[in-house]
C-alpha positions in Angstrom: 23.1 -19.3 -49.3 25.9 -16.9 -50.1 28.1 -15.0 -47.8 26.4 -11.8 -48.9 22.9 -13.1 -48.0 24.1 -14.2 -44.6 25.7 -10.8 -44.0 22.5 -9.0 -45.0 20.4 -11.3 -42.7 22.9 -10.7 -39.9 22.6 -6.9 -40.4 18.8 -7.0 -40.5 18.8 -9.1 -37.3 21.1 -6.7 -35.6 19.0 -3.7 -36.6 15.7 -5.3 -35.5 17.3 -6.4 -32.2 18.6 -2.9 -31.6 15.3 -1.2 -32.3 13.5 -3.9 -30.2 15.9 -3.4 -27.3 15.5 0.4 -27.5 11.8 0.2 -27.6 11.7 -2.2 -24.7 14.1 0.0 -22.7 12.0 3.1 -23.4 8.8 1.2 -22.3 10.3 0.3 -18.9 11.9 3.7 -18.4 8.5 5.3 -19.1 6.7 2.9 -16.7 9.3 3.6 -14.0 9.1 7.4 -14.5 5.3 7.4 -14.4 5.3 5.3 -11.2 7.7 7.7 -9.6 5.7 10.7 -10.6 2.5 9.1 -9.1 4.3 8.4 -5.9 5.6 11.9 -5.7 2.1 13.3 -6.3 0.7 11.0 -3.6 3.4 12.2 -1.2 2.6 15.8 -1.8 -1.1 15.3 -1.5 -0.6 13.2 1.7 1.5 15.9 3.3 -1.2 18.5 2.6 -3.9 16.2 3.9 -2.0 15.5 7.1 -1.2 19.3 7.6 -4.9 20.1 7.4 -5.4 18.2 10.7 -2.4 19.4 12.7 -4.0 22.3 14.5 -7.0 20.2 15.6 -4.7 17.4 16.8 -2.8 19.9 18.9 -6.0 21.4 20.4 -7.4 18.0 21.1 -4.2 17.0 23.0 -5.0 19.7 25.6 -6.8 17.8 28.2 -6.8 20.2 31.2 -9.3 23.1 31.2 -6.7 25.4 32.9 -4.0 24.7 30.4 -4.0 28.1 28.7 -6.8 30.6 28.7 -8.9 30.2 25.6 -7.0 27.1 24.3 -9.1 24.4 26.0 -12.1 24.2 23.7 -14.9 21.6 23.5 -14.2 18.8 21.0 -17.4 19.6 19.2 -16.4 23.2 18.7 -12.9 22.3 17.5 -14.2 19.9 14.9 -17.1 21.9 13.6 -14.9 25.0 13.3 -12.4 23.0 11.2 -15.0 21.1 9.2 -14.7 23.1 5.9 -10.9 23.0 6.0 -11.0 19.2 6.6 -13.6 18.7 3.9 -11.5 20.6 1.4 -8.5 18.4 2.3 -10.6 15.3 1.8 -11.7 16.5 -1.6 -8.2 17.2 -2.7 -6.8 13.9 -1.3 -9.5 11.5 -2.6 -8.3 11.5 -6.3 -5.1 9.8 -5.1 -6.9 6.8 -3.6 -8.2 3.8 -5.5 -10.8 1.2 -4.5 -11.0 -0.5 -2.1 -9.0 2.2 -0.2 -11.2 5.0 -1.5 -14.4 3.3 -0.2 -12.8 2.6 3.1 -11.6 6.2 3.3 -15.0 7.6 2.6 -16.5 5.3 5.4 -13.9 6.6 7.9 -14.6 10.2 6.9 -18.3 9.7 7.5 -17.6 8.1 10.9 -15.3 11.0 11.8 -17.8 13.7 11.0 -20.9 11.7 12.1 -22.4 12.0 8.7 -26.2 11.7 8.7 -27.3 9.9 5.5 -30.9 11.1 5.9 -30.1 14.8 6.1 -26.9 14.5 4.0 -24.9 16.5 6.6 -22.0 16.2 8.9 -23.4 16.5 12.4 -20.5 15.7 14.8 -23.2 14.4 17.1 -20.9 11.9 18.9 -18.7 14.7 20.1 -21.3 16.7 22.0 -21.0 16.7 25.8 -22.4 18.4 28.8 -20.4 19.8 31.6 -18.7 16.5 32.5 -14.9 16.7 32.0 -14.7 12.9 31.9 -17.2 12.8 29.0 -15.3 15.5 27.2 -12.0 13.5 27.5 -13.8 10.4 26.1 -15.0 12.2 23.0 -11.6 13.8 22.6 -10.1 10.4 22.5 -12.7 9.3 20.0 -12.0 12.3 17.8 -8.3 11.7 17.9 -8.7 8.0 17.1 -10.9 8.8 14.1 -8.5 11.4 12.8 -5.7 8.9 13.1 -7.7 6.4 11.1 -8.1 9.0 8.4 -4.5 9.9 8.4 -3.4 6.3 8.0 -4.6 6.6 4.4 -2.0 9.3 3.9 0.9 7.2 5.2 3.6 7.6 2.6 5.1 4.2 3.6 1.9 2.4 2.8 
């Protein structure tokens, strides 16, 4: 082999290695950027989802009927009034979840709104109470724990 041949082979090897390195670098940069964009989209969606529940969490934290006139509402009334807002938040948030998280999330949503499979409707039946303040506090705690279970799916640190 001549010196010229070795030089040409060396040049070709350098060019191929350069292009290969550039291609590999581009691939990893693309993967990193795509992953970052997905995390940012999830964070935005999570924040919107959590915000959809803030008013109801505040109202459910009021446990004394004499707190402020008109602010102590029955749990059932709070949740049924907010149902459409919460359902819209769920619809917007679901695309950012993957199985098995999505399946678990849907189960928690149905528990929260007491979804009736037969009638295909949210009934909020577990939150209905009579005049008993003790019963009302129990269903409030149930509602808060179910909302918290839903909000765990929107944890940005997860």
